[in-house]
C-alpha positions in Angstrom: -59.3 6.1 34.4 -57.9 7.8 31.4 -55.0 6.8 29.8 -53.0 10.6 30.4 -54.8 10.6 34.3 -53.3 7.1 35.0 -49.6 8.2 33.4 -50.1 11.3 35.1 -50.1 9.0 38.7 -47.5 7.5 38.0 -45.2 9.8 36.6 -42.1 9.3 39.1 -42.4 5.4 38.2 -42.3 6.6 34.1 -39.5 9.1 34.3 -37.5 6.2 37.1 -38.1 3.6 34.1 -37.6 5.6 31.4 -34.1 7.3 32.7 -33.0 3.0 33.9 -33.8 2.2 30.3 -31.8 5.4 28.8 -29.5 4.5 31.3 -29.3 0.8 30.4 -29.3 1.8 26.6 -26.2 3.8 27.0 -24.4 1.7 28.7 -25.3 -1.2 26.1 -24.2 0.9 23.6 -20.9 1.6 24.7 -19.8 -2.0 24.8 -21.5 -3.1 21.8 -19.4 -4.0 19.4 -18.6 -1.7 16.5 -17.4 -2.2 13.2 -18.2 -1.4 9.5 -21.0 -4.5 8.5 -23.3 -6.1 10.4 -22.7 -9.6 11.7 -24.0 -11.1 8.5 -23.2 -14.9 8.2 -21.7 -15.1 4.5 -22.3 -18.5 2.9 -19.0 -18.8 1.4 -15.8 -21.3 2.2 -12.1 -20.7 0.9 -9.7 -23.3 0.4 -6.1 -22.4 -0.4 -3.9 -25.6 -1.1 -0.4 -24.6 -1.8 2.0 -27.5 -3.1 5.6 -25.5 -3.5 7.1 -25.3 -6.6 4.5 -27.2 -9.2 3.4 -26.2 -12.6 0.0 -25.1 -13.0 -0.4 -28.0 -15.6 0.5 -30.5 -12.5 -1.1 -28.8 -9.9 -4.8 -28.9 -12.1 -4.6 -32.6 -12.0 -3.3 -33.7 -8.6 -4.3 -31.4 -6.5 -7.2 -28.9 -8.1 -9.7 -31.6 -9.3 -9.4 -34.0 -5.9 -10.3 -31.0 -3.9 -13.2 -29.8 -6.4 -14.8 -33.7 -5.7 -13.9 -34.2 -2.1 -15.9 -29.9 -1.5 -18.9 -31.0 -4.4 -19.6 -34.1 -1.7 -20.2 -31.6 1.4 -24.0 -31.3 1.4 -25.7 -27.8 0.9 -22.7 -27.2 -2.0 -24.3 -24.7 -4.4 -20.8 -23.9 -6.5 -17.7 -24.8 -6.4 -15.3 -22.1 -8.0 -11.5 -22.7 -8.8 -8.1 -20.9 -9.8 -4.9 -23.1 -10.3 -1.8 -21.4 -10.6 1.9 -22.5 -10.3 2.3 -24.3 -7.0 -1.3 -23.4 -5.8 -5.1 -23.8 -6.1 -7.4 -21.3 -4.7 -11.2 -22.9 -4.6 -14.1 -20.9 -3.2 -17.6 -23.0 -2.0 -20.5 -21.4 -2.4 -23.8 -22.5 -0.1 -27.3 -21.5 0.4 -28.0 -18.7 2.5 -29.3 -19.9 5.8 -26.8 -22.6 5.6 -25.1 -23.3 9.4 -21.6 -22.1 8.4 -19.6 -23.3 11.4 -21.3 -27.1 10.4 -20.4 -26.5 6.8 -16.9 -25.7 7.3 -16.1 -28.5 9.7 -17.9 -30.7 6.7 -15.2 -29.1 4.3 -12.8 -29.4 6.3 -13.1 -33.5 7.1 -13.7 -33.5 3.6 -10.4 -32.2 2.5 -8.3 -34.2 5.4 -9.9 -37.4 3.8 -8.4 -36.8 0.3 -5.2 -35.5 1.8 -3.3 -38.8 1.1 -4.1 -38.5 -2.2 -2.3 -35.1 -3.0 1.3 -34.7 -3.1 2.8 -34.6 0.9 4.3 -31.6 0.4 0.9 -30.1 0.7 -0.5 -27.7 2.8 -3.9 -26.8 3.0 -6.1 -23.6 4.4 -9.2 -23.6 4.7 -11.4 -19.9 5.8 -15.2 -19.3 6.2 -15.2 -16.0 4.3 -17.1 -13.1 7.0 -16.6 -9.6 7.3 -13.9 -10.9 10.5 -11.3 -12.6 8.7 -10.7 -8.9 6.4 -8.2 -6.5 8.5 -9.4 -3.9 10.4 -6.2 -2.4 11.2 -2.8 -2.0 9.1 0.8 -0.8 10.2 3.7 -0.5 8.5 7.4 -0.9 10.1 9.6 0.9 8.5 13.5 1.5 9.3 16.5 3.3 7.8 18.9 1.7 10.1 18.0 -1.6 10.5 17.9 -4.9 8.0 14.4 -6.4 6.6 15.1 -9.7 8.7 15.4 -7.8 11.9 12.3 -5.9 11.3 10.6 -9.4 10.9 11.9 -10.6 14.0 11.0 -7.5 15.8 7.0 -8.0 14.3 6.9 -11.9 15.1 8.5 -12.3 18.2 8.4 -8.9 20.0 4.9 -7.4 18.7 2.8 -9.8 17.5 2.6 -11.2 21.3 2.3 -8.1 22.8 -0.5 -7.9 20.0 -2.4 -10.3 20.9 -3.3 -9.7 24.2 -5.6 -6.3 23.5 -8.8 -8.1 24.0 -10.6 -8.3 20.7 -7.4 -9.0 18.4 -8.4 -12.4 16.9 -5.2 -12.5 14.8 -2.2 -10.7 14.0 -0.6 -11.4 10.1 2.9 -10.4 9.4 3.5 -10.0 5.7 7.1 -9.2 4.3 10.5 -8.8 5.7 12.8 -12.0 5.5 13.5 -14.6 8.0 16.9 -15.4 8.8 18.2 -19.2 8.0 21.4 -21.2 7.6 22.5 -21.7 4.4 24.8 -24.7 3.5 27.0 -24.3 0.0 28.0 -27.6 -0.9 31.6 -28.2 -2.6 31.0 -30.6 -5.3 34.6 -31.8 -4.9 34.1 -32.5 -1.3 30.6 -34.9 -2.3 32.2 -36.6 -5.1 35.0 -37.2 -2.9 33.3 -39.0 -0.3 30.7 -40.1 -2.7 27.7 -38.1 -1.6 25.2 -36.3 -2.7 23.0 -33.5 -1.7 19.9 -35.8 -0.9 22.5 -37.7 1.3 23.1 -34.1 3.1 19.0 -33.5 3.4 18.7 -36.8 4.8 21.5 -36.6 7.3 20.0 -33.1 8.1 16.3 -34.6 9.0 17.5 -37.2 11.0 20.1 -35.3 13.5 17.6 -31.8 13.8 15.2 -33.5 16.1 13.9 -34.1 19.3 13.3 -38.1 20.7 11.8 -39.8 23.5 13.9 -42.7 24.5 11.0 -43.4 27.7 11.1 -43.5 31.2 13.2 -44.0 33.6 13.9 -44.3 37.8 16.2 -42.6 39.7 16.5 -42.0 43.1 12.6 -42.7 43.7 11.2 -40.3 41.1 9.9 -40.9 37.3 12.1 -38.8 34.3 11.3 -38.6 30.8 14.4 -39.2 29.0 15.1 -36.8 25.9 17.1 -37.6 23.0 18.1 -33.8 21.8 19.9 -33.4 18.6 18.4 -30.0 17.6 20.8 -27.3 16.0 21.1 -24.1 18.1 23.5 -22.6 16.5 26.3 -21.8 13.6 28.6 -23.9 15.6 26.4 -27.1 15.9 25.1 -27.2 12.5 28.8 -27.4 11.1 29.7 -30.1 13.4 26.1 -32.4 12.1 27.8 -35.6 11.1 27.0 -37.0 7.4 27.5 -41.1 7.4 30.2 -42.1 4.4 29.8 -45.3 2.8 32.3 -47.0 3.7 34.3 -44.8 5.1 34.5 -42.2 8.0 31.8 -39.8 9.0 32.1 -36.1 7.4 30.7 -33.1 9.4 28.9 -30.8 7.7 31.6 -28.1 7.6 33.9 -30.1 5.5 31.3 -30.6 2.7 31.0 -27.1 2.7 30.2 -23.1 3.5 27.6 -22.9 6.2 26.5 -19.2 7.1 23.4 -16.9 8.0 21.4 -15.6 5.0 17.7 -14.3 4.4 15.5 -16.8 2.9 14.5 -16.5 -0.6 11.1 -14.5 -1.0 9.2 -13.7 -4.2 6.9 -11.3 -1.8 7.9 -7.8 -1.6 6.4 -5.0 0.5 6.3 -1.4 1.1 5.1 1.8 2.5 5.8 5.2 1.4 8.2 4.3 -1.0 9.8 2.3 2.1 10.7 -1.1 2.5 8.3 -2.2 5.2 7.2 -5.4 7.0 3.5 -5.0 7.2 1.4 -6.0 10.3 -2.3 -6.2 9.9 -5.2 -6.7 12.5 -8.0 -8.9 13.0 -10.7 -8.9 15.2 -12.7 -11.2 16.9 -16.6 -11.5 15.5 -18.0 -9.6 18.9 -15.2 -7.6 19.3 -15.3 -3.4 19.0 -13.1 -2.5 16.0 -12.8 1.5 17.9 -11.6 -0.3 21.2 -9.2 -2.3 19.4 -7.5 0.3 17.5 -7.8 3.0 20.5 -5.9 -0.2 22.5 -2.9 -0.4 20.1 -2.1 3.3 20.2 -2.7 3.1 24.0 -0.6 -0.4 24.0 2.4 2.2 22.1 2.3 5.1 24.3 2.6 3.3 27.5 5.2 1.3 26.1 7.9 3.2 24.0 10.3 0.6 24.7 8.4 -1.8 21.9 9.8 0.4 18.8 13.8 0.4 19.0 15.5 3.3 18.1 15.0 4.1 14.3 12.2 1.9 13.9 8.8 4.1 12.6 5.3 2.3 13.1 2.5 3.8 11.1 -0.7 3.1 9.9 -1.9 2.7 6.1 -5.4 1.2 6.8 -7.3 2.8 9.4 -11.0 1.4 9.5 -11.3 2.6 12.9 -11.7 6.1 11.9 -14.6 5.4 9.5 -16.8 3.6 12.1 -15.9 6.7 14.4 -16.5 8.9 11.8 -20.1 7.3 10.9 -20.9 7.4 14.4 -20.1 11.1 14.7 -22.3 11.4 11.9 -25.0 10.3 13.9 -24.1 12.1 16.5 -24.1 15.4 14.8 -27.5 14.5 12.9 -29.0 14.0 16.7 -28.2 17.6 17.0 -29.2 19.0 14.9 -32.3 17.0 14.6 -32.7 18.6 18.3 -32.1 21.9 17.6 -34.3 22.2 14.4 -37.4 20.5 16.5 -36.4 22.7 19.1 -36.3 25.9 17.1 -39.9 24.6 15.5 -41.9 24.3 19.2 -40.0 28.0 20.1 -41.3 29.8 17.0 -45.1 28.0 16.9 -45.3 27.4 20.9 -42.9 30.2 22.1 -41.8 27.8 25.7 -38.7 26.5 26.7 -40.5 24.0 29.3 -42.3 22.4 26.0 -39.1 22.3 24.2 -37.4 21.0 26.8 -39.9 18.4 26.4 -39.1 17.3 22.8 -35.5 18.3 23.5 -35.5 15.2 25.8 -37.2 13.0 23.8 -34.8 12.7 20.9 -32.0 11.4 22.6 -34.3 9.2 25.6 -35.2 7.5 22.4 -32.0 6.9 20.6 -30.8 5.5 24.4 -33.4 2.9 24.6 -33.2 2.1 20.6 -29.2 0.8 21.8 -30.6 -1.4 24.3 -33.3 -2.9 22.0 -30.8 -3.5 19.3 -29.0 -4.9 22.1 -31.3 -7.7 22.5 -31.7 -8.4 19.2 -28.2 -9.3 19.1 -27.2 -6.6 17.1 -24.1 -4.0 16.3 -23.4 -0.5 15.9 -22.5 -0.7 12.0 -23.3 1.2 8.7 -26.7 -0.2 8.5 -28.0 0.1 12.3 -26.3 3.8 12.6 -28.5 4.5 9.0 -31.3 3.2 10.4 -31.2 5.6 13.4 -30.4 8.2 11.1 -33.1 7.8 8.8 -35.7 7.5 12.1 -34.7 10.9 13.4 -37.2 13.2 11.8 -39.8 11.0 12.7 -39.0 10.3 16.8 -39.2 14.3 16.4 -42.2 14.5 14.7 -43.9 12.2 17.3 -43.4 14.3 20.2 -44.0 17.5 18.1 -47.4 16.6 16.8 -48.3 15.5 20.6 -47.0 18.6 22.5 -48.3 21.1 19.5 -51.9 19.5 19.7 -52.1 19.2 23.6 -50.6 23.0 23.5 -53.6 24.0 21.3 -56.1 22.4 23.6 -54.9 24.4 26.5 -54.4 27.9 24.7 -58.4 27.1 22.9 -59.6 26.1 26.6 -61.2 23.2 24.3 -61.3 21.0 27.7 -60.9 20.7 31.3 -57.9 17.9 30.8 -56.2 19.6 27.5 -53.3 16.5 27.6 -56.1 14.1 28.0 -58.1 15.5 24.8 -54.9 16.7 23.2 -54.0 12.8 23.2 -57.4 11.9 22.5 -57.5 13.5 19.5 -54.5 12.6 17.5 -54.0 8.9 18.9 -55.9 7.1 15.9 -53.8 9.2 13.7 -50.4 8.6 15.8 -51.0 5.2 16.1 -51.8 4.2 12.5 -48.7 6.3 11.1 -46.4 4.3 13.4 -48.1 1.0 12.6 -48.0 1.7 8.9 -44.2 3.1 8.4 -43.5 -0.2 10.4 -45.4 -2.0 8.4 -43.4 -0.9 5.6 -40.3 -2.7 6.8 -41.8 -5.6 7.3 -41.2 -7.1 3.7 -37.3 -6.6 4.3 -37.3 -8.9 7.3 -38.4 -11.4 4.2 -35.6 -10.8 2.0 -32.6 -13.6 1.2 -29.6 -13.1 0.1 -26.7 -10.5 0.7 -29.7 -7.8 0.7 -31.3 -9.4 3.1 -28.8 -9.6 5.0 -27.5 -6.1 5.0 -31.2 -4.4 5.1 -32.9 -6.6 7.9 -30.2 -4.9 10.6 -31.7 -1.5 8.7 -35.8 -3.0 9.0 -35.0 -4.0 12.9 -33.7 -0.6 14.1 -36.5 1.6 11.7 -39.2 -1.0 13.7 -37.6 -0.8 17.0 -36.8 3.1 16.9 -40.6 3.6 15.9 -42.2 1.3 18.5 -40.1 3.6 20.9 -40.9 6.8 19.7 -44.6 5.7 19.5 -44.0 4.9 23.4 -42.7 7.7 24.3 -45.2 9.9 22.8 -48.3 8.1 25.0 -47.0 7.6 28.2 -44.3 10.1 28.8 -44.7 13.3 26.1 -48.2 14.1 27.7 -47.3 13.5 31.1 -44.4 15.9 31.0 -46.2 18.8 29.3 -49.3 18.6 31.8 -46.3 18.8 34.6 -44.3 21.3 32.9 -46.6 23.2 30.9 -49.1 24.4 33.6 -49.5 27.0 36.5 -48.7 30.5 36.9 -44.7 30.0 37.1 -45.1 28.7 33.6 -47.2 32.0 32.8 -44.3 34.6 34.3 -41.6 32.3 32.9 -43.3 33.1 29.4 -43.9 36.3 30.2 -40.1 36.7 31.1 -39.1 35.2 27.8 -41.3 36.6 25.5 -40.0 40.4 27.2 -36.0 38.9 26.4 -34.1 39.4 23.6 -34.3 36.0 22.2 -37.9 36.2 23.0 -38.5 39.3 21.0 -36.2 37.2 18.0 -38.5 34.0 17.8 -41.6 36.4 18.5 -40.3 38.0 15.2 -40.0 34.6 13.6 -43.3 33.7 14.3 -44.9 36.4 12.9 -42.5 36.2 9.8 -43.9 32.3 9.9 -47.3 33.4 9.6 -46.7 35.8 7.2 -45.3 33.2 4.8 -47.8 30.7 6.0 -50.8 33.1 5.2 -49.9 33.7 1.8 -48.9 29.9 0.7 -52.2 28.9 2.3 -54.0 31.2 0.2 -52.0 30.0 -2.8 -52.8 26.8 -2.2 -56.3 27.1 -1.7 -56.5 28.6 -4.9 -54.8 25.8 -6.8 -56.8 23.1 -5.1 -59.7 25.5 -6.4 -59.2 25.3 -10.1 -58.1 21.4 -9.8 -61.8 21.3 -8.8 -62.9 22.9 -11.5 -61.2 21.2 -14.0 -60.5 17.6 -13.3 -58.9 17.2 -16.7 -56.2 19.3 -16.0 -56.0 17.3 -12.8 -55.5 14.1 -14.6 -53.2 15.8 -17.3 -50.4 17.2 -14.7 -50.6 13.5 -12.7 -50.1 11.5 -15.8 -47.3 13.9 -16.8 -45.4 13.6 -13.3 -45.7 10.2 -13.4 -44.0 10.5 -16.3 -41.3 11.9 -15.7 -40.8 10.5 -12.5 -40.5 7.1 -14.7 -37.8 9.0 -16.9 -35.7 9.9 -14.1 -35.9 6.5 -12.8 -34.4 5.1 -15.6 -32.3 7.8 -15.6 -30.4 7.3 -12.6 -27.5 4.8 -11.8 -28.5 2.0 -9.1 -26.2 0.7 -7.1 -26.0 -2.0 -3.8 -25.0 0.4 -1.4 -24.9 4.1 -1.8 -21.9 5.2 -3.2 -19.3 6.2 -0.5 -16.2 8.2 0.3 -14.2 5.9 2.8 -11.1 7.7 2.6 -8.7 4.7 0.9 -8.4 2.8 -1.7 -7.9 -0.4 -2.8 -5.5 -0.7 -6.3 -5.0 -4.1 -7.7 -2.5 -4.4 -9.8 -0.8 -7.0 -12.2 2.5 -7.2 -14.9 2.4 -9.0 -18.0 2.6 -13.2 -17.4 5.6 -14.4 -16.2 7.5 -10.8 -15.5 10.2 -11.6 -12.8 9.8 -10.0 -9.4 12.8 -7.7 -9.9 11.0 -6.2 -13.1 7.6 -5.8 -11.5 9.1 -4.3 -8.6 10.6 -1.7 -10.4 7.9 -0.8 -12.7 5.9 -0.8 -9.4 8.4 1.8 -7.9 7.6 4.1 -10.6 3.6 3.7 -10.2 4.8 4.7 -6.3 6.5 8.0 -7.6 2.7 8.6 -9.1 1.3 7.8 -5.9 3.6 9.4 -3.8 3.0 12.5 -6.1 -0.7 13.3 -5.4 -1.2 15.9 -2.2 -4.7 14.0 -1.5 -2.1 10.5 -0.3 -1.4 10.1 3.2 -0.1 7.2 3.4 0.2 4.1 1.3 1.2 0.7 1.2 2.0 -2.6 -1.3 2.1 -6.1 -1.3 3.3 -7.8 -4.5 3.5 -11.3 -4.7 0.3 -11.7 -1.7 -2.6 -9.6 -1.2 -4.4 -8.2 1.6 -7.1 -10.7 1.6 -7.4 -14.3 1.5 -6.6 -15.1 -1.9 -4.1 -16.8 -4.1 -1.0 -14.4 -5.5 1.5 -14.7 -8.2 4.8 -12.7 -7.8 3.1 -10.6 -10.7 0.4 -9.7 -9.0 -0.2 -7.6 -5.7 -2.2 -4.7 -4.3 -1.8 -1.0 -3.3 -3.7 0.1 0.0 -3.8 4.1 0.0 -5.1 6.0 2.7 -6.6 9.4 1.5 -6.4 12.5 3.5 -9.4 14.0 5.6 -12.1 15.0 3.1 -12.1 18.4 3.3 -8.2 18.3 2.7 -8.3 16.3 -0.5 -10.8 15.5 -4.0 -13.1 13.1 -3.3 -12.0 9.9 -3.5 -13.5 9.5 -7.1 -11.7 12.2 -8.9 -8.3 11.0 -7.1 -8.7 7.0 -8.6 -9.7 8.9 -11.9 -6.2 10.7 -11.7 -4.0 8.1 -10.4 -5.8 5.8 -13.3 -4.3 8.4 -16.3 -1.2 9.2 -14.8 -0.3 5.0 -13.7 -1.5 4.4 -17.4 0.3 6.9 -18.9 4.1 6.5 -17.0 3.9 2.2 -17.0 0.9 0.8 -19.6 2.7 -2.6 -18.5 0.5 -2.3 -15.7 -2.9 -3.5 -15.7 -4.9 -1.9 -12.9 -8.3 -1.9 -11.1 -9.5 0.5 -8.5 -11.5 0.2 -5.9 -12.6 1.3 -2.1 -11.8 -1.5 0.8 -14.9 -2.0 1.7 -16.7 -2.5 -1.5 -13.7 -4.5 -2.4 -14.6 -6.7 0.8 -18.3 -7.1 -0.1 -17.5 -8.5 -3.6 -15.1 -11.1 -1.8 -18.0 -11.6 0.3 -20.8 -12.4 -2.1 -19.3 -14.5 -4.8 -15.7 -14.0 -4.4 -15.7 -11.6 -7.2 -14.8 -8.0 -6.1 -16.0 -6.5 -9.3 -19.9 -5.2 -9.0 -20.4 -7.1 -12.7 -18.9 -11.0 -13.3 -19.6 -12.5 -16.2 -19.3 -16.3 -16.2 -18.1 -18.4 -19.3 -18.7 -22.0 -19.4 -17.5 -24.6 -21.9 -14.8 -27.4 -22.6 -12.6 -25.7 -25.3 -10.3 -23.4 -23.6 -8.8 -21.6 -26.7 -12.6 -20.9 -27.5 -13.2 -19.8 -24.4 -9.9 -17.6 -24.3 -11.1 -16.3 -27.6 -14.3 -15.3 -26.5 -13.2 -13.7 -22.9 -10.9 -11.1 -25.0 -14.2 -10.3 -27.5 -16.7 -9.8 -24.3 -14.4 -7.9 -22.4 -13.6 -5.4 -25.3 -17.1 -5.2 -26.0 -17.9 -4.2 -22.4 -14.9 -2.0 -22.2 -16.8 0.4 -24.9 -19.8 0.8 -22.3 -20.0 4.2 -21.1 -19.0 4.5 -17.0 -17.3 0.9 -17.3 -14.1 1.0 -16.2 -10.9 -1.3 -15.3 -12.0 -4.3 -17.5 -10.3 -7.8 -16.9 -10.9 -10.4 -19.4 -10.5 -13.2 -16.3 -7.6 -14.9 -18.4 -4.6 -15.4 -16.2 -1.2 -17.0 -17.4 0.8 -18.7 -15.0 3.8 -17.7 -16.4 6.5 -19.5 -18.2 8.4 -22.8 -17.3 11.5 -24.7 -17.7 11.0 -28.2 -18.5 13.8 -30.8 -18.8 13.7 -33.7 -20.6 15.9 -36.4 -19.8 
């Protein structure tokens, strides 16, 4: 029994199987995690150590070097980079691709804890494995004209943060900015001197008094009780009553030694949103979570619980990765619709049959649905690379169906066989199989790639391979059976005649005649060209050589990049003022820069961090970043034009501000691939620090002269001045 005949006998089973696979694929696609990047294991671990108010020259030998030596003991470490600043150090450990990063992270944490006793006692260490899930997917700003920054911070920490944590898929909620309220004690020098006390004595008394201690267990009334001694301060009055021992005298209360009041903490971080002081809330997703669903759940949370935000408090979005993911999915959806429409138009023009056209139209979404099931089986997600693979394969899906349908139709019209479906498929099966297999083989080398290129392009190659395999199976089993069942019989002939007599049918017939006229003219021209080159072989060789040479020259002139240029709809603006600039002066300069940003009609919203950054990195009080969200593409200029305009205007208004522009996703890729967000990173090594700085400045000046280069940074980071008191 032939393949088509066997499939025709089992048509119901085939259709049920396809319907089941497509339905499961749709279900899998709806629940599949959606994000920008594939689920990639980047071999990068970052360690940030905070030691408080210490000079960089002291942090280097006491913190940075011990941690470097500890991390270098971890098996598999290839490179350790460090940045030392006032009171903190940032270390980046790079491993080889394919390393078990969960085990590597545990080893780094173990080694840093092993040297913990050798570090300053106040050292705080944070170890983070760098992967796409550590970056915020959503950014929101809390602003108000009637509430203080301390009130906004308390609202974010104690009311909004717990509510956001309850949303499925949310991993972390980072709150930046605002002021924490604290008790402030202003000691009276005369009162201290009269009792022979120092500030250290007061601090020691507070530390001993403000704690909860266990006094053991006690039995009473047939029950066992845990006895606790609670000396915690629960208010201003209790703090004023804290007893401070006086040598050789009566203990004094804290209220007798000075003035106690509630005040805002001293902070060297400033955050704003749309030129208003703000508290920023960043949402981090779990690796398996769906970005779009999290964003939708956050919107629904505030719609269903309007009392979360008190009157006079605004909740705005300054970064929306979910919109970019949704736009990407919509782009693929539109590509599918356009592909289906074009395939239908081509078949209508050539075959003038609604039924045969329906077969090709159904084949495309059915194939995409089954591909979604395959991606789920292989543990993939909806991301830029898998979506690109589906979009790129749409033409091949339609081509497989069209070729099979057209050849079967030709056999039927020419009465070349009693079973046109069988003969038509048998005739093109070798070519169809060879075409699909050769295309799949082309993508096999992508599976062998290593490093960041392989990490990103393996999902693309896998998606293309799955799509081509599913498309071939549909063309082999489902399409011939459908053509046989839908394209035969007198009913089909009557329907064809009715369609031909209708208005759309006459339009299709006219388009078909036009196409036959154009193809006949081009066919004759093509035949004449072939005959000429057959007779004049040398001319053919010359033309081929010229085409090859021209292609090579064009290749040399075309720019290269890791990913295609994208308009993400957002801008990341890193900035820093001269080393040692005070936070107040930096803030004043940035206010002028914000006026430039707000004046652009392309900007929808923006947020600013000073003394902090959106990513996981060490930041001085004179450094920070802006995240600028642009309006939809139809309402603004391209992002490159906006960046160029911003760069020129800010440089003219505040030349002391050094800026570095980019887009958020490419900035994240730079952080993940080596700790440097810039696309080109030149490293200098040597023992002489002064010579390194001299060469760095000279190299930066030379690179700045290269056409197309913008935002050159010489890599020299000065921690800022310090006052040293010698006794």
